[in-house]
ROGUKOL-206436 format. One record per atom (N, C-alpha, C, O): residue in three letters; y, z, x. Coordinates in steps of 0.05 Angstrom, whole numbers, plus 5000, padded with zeros to 4 digits. Example, Ala and Ser with C-alpha at 12.3 -4.5 7.8 and 13.67 -1.06 7.14 Angstrom:
<nodes>
ALA488651565264 ALA491051565246 ALA493451565264 ALA493451695285 SER495551425257 SER497951435273 SER500151575258 SER502351615268 
</nodes>
This chain:
<nodes>
MET497149965015 MET499949915003 MET502749975011 MET503150195021 LEU504549815009 LEU507149965024 LEU509250005007 LEU509849874987 LEU510650275023 LEU511150415008 LEU515150355020 LEU515450215040 VAL516450425012 VAL519950405021 VAL521050525041 VAL521950745033 GLY521450485063 GLY522150735072 GLY525150605089 GLY525750365093 PRO526150765095 PRO529050755112 PRO529550475139 PRO531550345146 ALA526350465146 ALA526950175163 ALA525049865141 ALA524749635147 GLY524449965125 GLY523249675104 GLY520649795101 GLY520450035093 SER518249625106 SER515449815095 SER514449955111 SER514549935136 ILE512850205095 ILE511450375114 ILE508950305108 ILE507950455092 GLU507350105116 GLU503650165099 GLU503250415104 GLU504650565117 THR501150465093 THR500050755071 THR496750665075 THR496250435082 ASP494750855070 ASP493050835057 ASP493251145046 ASP493751365055 ILE492551045021 ILE493051295001 ILE489951324996 ILE488651135003 THR488351574983 THR486451634977 THR487251834962 THR489051984970 ASP485851894933 ASP485352014913 ASP483952154895 ASP483552034874 PRO482752444898 PRO480552514888 PRO480952474868 PRO478752484857 GLY483052404848 GLY483852444820 GLY484152694804 GLY485952844811 ALA482252794778 ALA482853024768 ALA482853324782 ALA480553314791 GLY483453484786 GLY483453744802 GLY484253634833 GLY482553694849 ARG485553554839 ARG487953444870 ARG489153774876 ARG491453854873 ARG487753854881 ARG489154054907 ARG491954104929 ARG493554274938 ALA491353854927 ALA494253884954 ALA493853594965 ALA491753474965 ILE496153504973 ILE496953254986 ILE497053325018 ILE498453465033 ALA494353115019 ALA494653125050 ALA496552855073 ALA496252615067 LEU498252915097 LEU499052755101 LEU497552585127 LEU495152645129 ILE498052465138 ILE495352475162 ILE498052335182 ILE499452185169 ALA498552355199 ALA500552185226 ALA497252135247 ALA495352285252 HIS497751935252 HIS496151805276 HIS497251705312 HIS499451635320 PRO495051735323 PRO496451755366 PRO498951535360 PRO500051445340 HIS499251505393 HIS502551405389 HIS501451025399 HIS499550945412 PRO504050885384 PRO502750615375 PRO502650505390 PRO500750345386 LEU504450425425 LEU505250395437 LEU501950445456 LEU501450305475 MET500450615448 MET497050645465 MET495350645440 MET494050825428 GLY495650445436 GLY493950265414 GLY492950495375 GLY491250455358 GLY494550655376 GLY494950885363 GLY495350775328 GLY497450735317 THR492250745314 THR493650655280 THR492150935258 THR490951145264 LYS492850825233 LYS492650895215 LYS489450895214 LYS488551115213 ASP487950715215 ASP484750685227 ASP484250885247 ASP482851055237 ASN484650935271 ASN484151175282 ASN482651325275 ASN483151465256 LYS479151365296 LYS477451445275 LYS478351745274 LYS477451845253 VAL479851935289 VAL479752185288 VAL482352175265 VAL483052355249 VAL483151995269 VAL485852035239 VAL484051915208 VAL484851995186 THR481851745211 THR480051695190 THR478351965185 THR477752045162 THR477652115212 THR476152365196 THR477352635185 THR476652855175 LEU479652475192 LEU481352795184 LEU481752725154 LEU481952925140 ALA482052495140 ALA482252475122 ALA480452425098 ALA480852475074 ARG478352305112 ARG474752425097 ARG474652695102 ARG472952805089 THR475652815115 THR475753155105 THR477453235084 THR476553335063 PHE480253185087 PHE481553365073 PHE480953205032 PHE481153315010 HIS480352955040 HIS479152915008 HIS476753024998 HIS476353074974 ALA475253055015 ALA473253185010 ALA474053505003 ALA472353624991 LEU476253625008 LEU477053884999 LEU478853844971 LEU479954034960 GLY478953664965 GLY481053584942 GLY483953484946 GLY485953494931 CYS483853394967 CYS486253274973 CYS487452984965 CYS486652784977 VAL488852964952 VAL490652624952 VAL491252594991 VAL492852735003 THR490152465000 THR490452255029 THR492552135034 THR493652065013 LEU493652075052 LEU497051915059 LEU496551825092 LEU497051955112 ARG495751665091 ARG495451505125 ARG497151325136 ARG495851165150 PRO499951275136 PRO501651045140 PRO500951055176 PRO500351205194 ASN501650765171 ASN502750695203 ASN505150715205 ASN506850695187 PHE505750795242 PHE509050815245 PHE509450565245 PHE508050365248 ARG512950665240 ARG513650325258 ARG512250125270 ARG510250195284 GLY512749895268 GLY512249695283 GLY508849705281 GLY507649555296 VAL507849815269 VAL504349795277 VAL504049755252 VAL505449835234 GLY501749615251 GLY501649355219 GLY502649215203 GLY503548995208 ALA502549345177 ALA505449115168 ALA508049465165 ALA509649505147 SER507549615183 SER510849805171 SER512949555200 SER513149425220 ALA513849635181 ALA516849615200 ALA518649605211 ALA519749495193 GLY520049615226 GLY521949815244 GLY520449625281 GLY519549405289 ALA521249945294 ALA520549895327 ALA519050085330 ALA518550135307 HIS517750285345 HIS516650535358 HIS520750645367 HIS522650505372 ASP520450975367 ASP522651185361 ASP522551375369 ASP524151545361 GLN520251435395 GLN520051685405 GLN519651965377 GLN520152205379 GLY518651815356 GLY518552035346 GLY520252115327 GLY519552255309 ILE523152015328 ILE525152115315 ILE524651975287 ILE523652055267 ALA525751755295 ALA526151615258 ALA522451605250 ALA522051655226 GLU520751575261 GLU518651735252 GLU516451925233 GLU514251945222 THR520252115244 THR520052355209 THR520752315200 THR520452455180 ASP522552095198 ASP524352045171 ASP522151875156 ASP522151875131 ASP520351715170 ASP519151645162 ASP516251795140 ASP515451755117 LEU515651935155 LEU513752065147 LEU514852285114 LEU513852315092 ILE517052385126 ILE519152615098 ILE518952405079 ILE519052495056 THR518652115082 THR518951935055 THR517051865048 THR516851795025 VAL515451865061 VAL511051905055 VAL511452105029 VAL511052035006 ALA512352405038 ALA511052675025 ALA512452625009 ALA511652704988 GLY516152415007 GLY516452494977 GLY516152334957 GLY517052384934 TYR514352054969 TYR513551884959 TYR510152094941 TYR509752124917 ALA508852184959 ALA507252274947 ALA507652524923 ALA506652534901 LYS509052674935 LYS510852784912 LYS510752764884 LYS509552904868 GLU512052564882 GLU513652354867 GLU511652294849 GLU512052284825 ARG509452264859 ARG506252114843 ARG504752254831 ARG503952264808 PHE504352384852 PHE502252634838 PHE502852864834 PHE500952994825 GLY505153004836 GLY505453204828 GLY506953414851 GLY506853334874 ASP508253654846 ASP509953834871 ASP505854004871 ASP504754204860 LEU504753764890 LEU502554014898 LEU503254094925 LEU505754074929 PRO501954184946 PRO502054394969 PRO501154214984 PRO498854134980 LEU502754105008 LEU502953935023 LEU501554055045 LEU501754295047 ILE499953915064 ILE498453915083 ILE499553685097 ILE499553455088 CYS501253825136 CYS501453625148 CYS499553635171 CYS499053855181 ALA498553465178 ALA496053415200 ALA496153085213 ALA495652865203 GLY497053195245 GLY496553055267 GLY495452915294 GLY495253055313 PHE494952695296 PHE492652785322 PHE495252675340 PHE497152555330 SER494752735374 SER497052675392 SER499452705390 SER500952895384 PHE499852425397 PHE503152475377 PHE504352425352 PHE506652365349 GLY501552475321 GLY502452465312 GLY502952715302 GLY503952735280 SER502152965318 SER501653245324 SER504853265326 SER506253355308 PHE506353165356 PHE507853255356 PHE510353115329 PHE512753185329 VAL509452955314 VAL511652795302 VAL511353125272 VAL513053295267 GLN509053105260 GLN509053235244 GLN509953535254 GLN510553695236 THR509953595273 THR512353935281 THR513953855275 THR514353965254 ARG516153645280 ARG518553515270 ARG519453615230 ARG521453675216 VAL516053565226 VAL517053395193 VAL516453705178 VAL517453755156 VAL514753885193 VAL515654165178 VAL517254325194 VAL517654555188 GLU517954255205 GLU521054395219 GLU522954435196 GLU524454625190 ARG522154085179 ARG525053995173 ARG524754055130 ARG526654085114 ILE521054045123 ILE521954015102 ILE518554285081 ILE517754305058 GLY518054435111 GLY516254545117 GLY513254535099 GLY513054375080 ALA511354685105 ALA509154695093 ALA506554715086 ALA505154715106 HIS504954725062 HIS503454915056 HIS500955005083 HIS499555205084 GLN500954755103 GLN499154795127 GLN499154565148 GLN499554325144 LEU498454685171 LEU499954515191 LEU497654535211 LEU496954735223 VAL496454225212 VAL493654225231 VAL493854015248 VAL493553775243 LEU494454175271 LEU495453965307 LEU492753955316 LEU491654155324 VAL491053665316 VAL488753645337 VAL489853385357 VAL491153185356 GLY488353545378 GLY490053415414 GLY493053425406 GLY494153215403 PRO494753725402 PRO496953545407 PRO497553525438 PRO496153615456 ALA500453375440 ALA500753255458 ALA503453425467 ALA505553315473 VAL502853775469 VAL504953835475 VAL506353795509 VAL508553875517 SER503753615528 SER505353585562 SER507153245558 SER508653105572 ARG506053235537 ARG507952965539 ARG510352905519 ARG511452685514 PHE510553165509 PHE513653105475 PHE514153365478 PHE512253525477 LYS515753415481 LYS517653675480 LYS517453755450 LYS518953655433 THR515653935447 THR513754055426 THR514654365418 THR513754545432 GLY516354425395 GLY518254675389 GLY515754875378 GLY513354865376 THR517555025374 THR515155295363 THR514055285332 THR515555215314 VAL512155345328 VAL510855195295 VAL509555485285 VAL509155685299 PRO508755465248 PRO508955715236 PRO506455815242 PRO504455695247 THR507056155240 THR503756235245 THR502356085225 THR503455985205 GLY499756065231 GLY497155955227 GLY496955705222 GLY495155575209 THR498555645232 THR497755285241 THR495155295254 THR494655485269 LEU493255085249 LEU491255105249 LEU490954725283 LEU491054475284 ILE490654945297 ILE491654785332 ILE488354665337 ILE487054835325 ILE487054525344 ILE484154385354 ILE484654215385 ILE485854015393 HIS482754425395 HIS484354175422 HIS480054155435 HIS477754235431 GLY481254015446 GLY477753805470 GLY478354065495 GLY480554175498 GLU475954125511 GLU475654345534 GLU476554195555 GLU477754305573 VAL476053905554 VAL475553645577 VAL478653465563 VAL478553225568 ASP480453515553 ASP481753275546 ASP483453225569 ASP485253375578 ASP482352935579 ASP484052735598 ASP487052705596 ASP488352615615 VAL488152785574 VAL490352605560 VAL491152835574 VAL491452875598 VAL491453035546 VAL492753235546 VAL491653555564 VAL491253705544 PRO491253645577 PRO489453895595 PRO490454075571 PRO492554065558 LEU487654255570 LEU487054435559 LEU489554715568 LEU490454875553 SER490054695589 SER490954915606 SER495054845588 SER496455035580 ALA495854595587 ALA498154575568 ALA499154655542 ALA501354675532 VAL496154685534 VAL496754785514 VAL495354975504 VAL495255005479 LEU494255125520 LEU495255455519 LEU497855575529 LEU499055775521 ASP498555415551 ASP501455505560 ASP502555455538 ASP502255695534 TRP503655375518 TRP505455185501 TRP504355445477 TRP506155595470 ALA502055505466 ALA501255785451 ALA501655945457 ALA502556105441 ARG501355985473 ARG501356325502 ARG504056445482 ARG503456565461 PRO506856395490 PRO508656515471 PRO509156595449 PRO510756755442 GLN506756395431 GLN507556335411 GLN505556555380 GLN505656595355 ASN503256645412 ASN500756735406 ASN499956635376 ASN500156715352 LEU498956385392 LEU497556145368 LEU493956205372 LEU493556205396 PRO492556225365 PRO490156145366 PRO489855905365 PRO490855765348 VAL488155795392 VAL487355495396 VAL484455465390 VAL482855645396 VAL483755265378 VAL480655235374 VAL479355005389 VAL479954775384 VAL476855095414 VAL476854965433 VAL474554815423 VAL473154965410 VAL473754565425 VAL471454435430 VAL470054445440 VAL469054235433 PRO468254555456 PRO467054475479 PRO466054245485 PRO465354125464 GLY465854155501 GLY465453875523 GLY467353685513 GLY468353545531 GLY468253645481 GLY470953505474 GLY472553545490 GLY473453755500 GLU473153165495 GLU476153025507 GLU477353005477 GLU477153115455 HIS478952725492 HIS481652775470 HIS481952535452 HIS483952415445 TYR479052485444 TYR477852295417 TYR475952275410 TYR474852095398 PHE475252515416 PHE472952725420 PHE470952625406 PHE470252695384 HIS469852425425 HIS467452265418 HIS465252365413 HIS464852555428 GLY463452325399 GLY461052445389 GLY461952725373 GLY460052805361 ARG464052875371 ARG464753135359 ARG465653075338 ARG465853265322 LEU466552835330 LEU468152835294 LEU466653085279 LEU467853305278 GLN464453045270 GLN462553215257 GLN463953525254 GLN464553645234 VAL464353615282 VAL465253945292 VAL466753935289 VAL467454165284 LEU469853675284 LEU472553665274 LEU472653675244 LEU474153775227 GLN471453605244 GLN471353605203 GLN470053975193 GLN470654085172 GLN468254085215 GLN467054235204 GLN468554495213 GLN467854695202 ILE470854515233 ILE473354625245 ILE474754645219 ILE475154865208 ILE475254495212 ILE478454395187 ILE477254485165 ILE478554585147 THR474554475165 THR473554575128 THR472954915135 THR473155045114 GLN472455055154 GLN472055305154 GLN474655415152 GLN475355625141 HIS476555205169 HIS479355395172 HIS481555325147 HIS483955375149 TRP480255175120 TRP481455105093 TRP482055315080 TRP480355465069 ARG485355355080 ARG486855575068 ARG486755315036 ARG486755065034 GLN486855575012 GLN485055384988 GLN488955474982 GLN489755694989 PRO490755274968 PRO492555354963 PRO493155514939 PRO495455594935 
</nodes>
């Protein structure tokens, strides 16, 4: 589906569980200049997991990816676009609790979104805290990281989380893209699900 955003179209995949919707899950993909899209396997795993939990899921492509208009903007304009998608979701599906989930660069953008509009829950997978200046996040944020992440070292995530007293769920043997461990990722999110 093409939504209307500040720079033009925002290509967005939407899955709706129908009656009994519990929340809206907005999911952000990894860095577009490094091949990140809404169809990334971690992103689609997040979408399937939240859909199974009764959430409407929205997976937009960032600017310049697929049919989304505009050009990459280091997370600044991307934040505006995600807020636009969240607004569309609330308008279409009602004022349901918002869950913001992101993978890698998408995690960074989601921290900016939550800073501006808030959320019922923030889920950060492989957060790129060593690559993008990531601020503080709300208490209760779920952070999941691979033990042997070769893109964002686990030590960098722990250094970022420590002053905020944030727990980090570490996937043993997991690397940045969670090869062979997507089911573990799904289980962690399901176990940490906060009923709205």
